[in-house]
C-alpha positions in Angstrom: -0.8 -12.5 13.9 0.9 -10.1 11.6 0.6 -8.6 8.1 3.7 -8.7 6.0 6.0 -8.7 9.0 4.2 -5.9 11.0 1.4 -6.2 13.6 -2.2 -5.2 12.8 -2.0 -1.9 14.6 1.3 -1.1 12.9 -0.2 -2.2 9.5 -3.1 0.4 9.9 -0.7 3.1 11.0 1.9 2.4 8.3 -0.8 1.8 5.8 -2.2 5.1 6.5 1.1 6.9 6.0 1.7 5.0 2.8 -1.8 5.8 1.5 -1.3 9.5 2.5 2.0 9.7 0.7 0.5 8.1 -2.4 -2.4 10.6 -2.2 0.1 13.5 -2.0 2.2 12.2 -5.0 -0.8 11.2 -7.1 -2.7 14.3 -6.2 -5.9 12.6 -5.3 -8.2 13.5 -2.4 -9.7 10.4 -0.9 -9.8 11.0 2.8 -8.0 9.3 5.7 -10.1 6.0 5.8 -9.4 5.4 2.1 -5.7 6.2 2.6 -5.5 3.4 5.2 -7.3 1.1 3.0 -5.2 1.9 0.0 -2.0 1.6 1.9 -2.8 -1.8 3.4 -4.4 -3.3 0.3 -1.6 -1.9 -1.8 1.1 -3.5 0.3 -0.6 -6.9 0.4 -1.4 -6.8 -3.3 2.1 -5.7 -4.4 3.7 -8.4 -2.2 1.5 -11.1 -3.7 2.3 -9.8 -7.3 6.1 -9.8 -6.6 6.0 -13.3 -5.0 3.9 -14.6 -8.0 6.5 -13.2 -10.4 9.3 -14.8 -8.2 10.8 -11.4 -7.6 10.7 -11.8 -3.8 9.5 -8.8 -1.8 11.0 -5.8 -0.2 11.5 -7.7 3.0 9.7 -7.7 6.4 9.2 -4.9 8.8 7.6 -1.6 8.8 9.9 0.1 6.3 9.4 -2.5 3.8 5.6 -2.4 4.5 5.7 1.4 3.9 7.5 1.1 0.5 5.2 -1.7 -0.7 2.2 0.2 0.6 3.1 3.4 -1.1 3.9 1.7 -4.4 0.8 -0.5 -4.2 -1.4 2.5 -3.3 0.0 4.5 -6.2 -0.8 1.6 -8.5 -4.4 1.3 -7.1 -5.0 5.0 -7.5 -3.8 4.9 -11.1 -6.0 1.9 -11.9 -9.0 3.7 -10.2 -8.4 6.7 -12.5 -8.2 4.5 -15.6 -11.6 2.8 -14.7 -13.3 6.2 -14.1 -12.5 7.4 -17.6 
């Protein structure tokens, strides 16, 4: 079973990297567990949004998962900041 074209272990590792990159760019301090969660949830959420809008996705594999995870995590951090205000 895989998540967006990568296995579960790879999804955790790549999701963590995507979340960490988003944390660095968005200047947030959330911790490693939250980085993994944001990266994985961000990738899954962004892929679902892109498919719902018939825009396709960035493809399959770990590079596409990293890109969608990074963008999705940035969006989630942004939304979280809006909700806190």
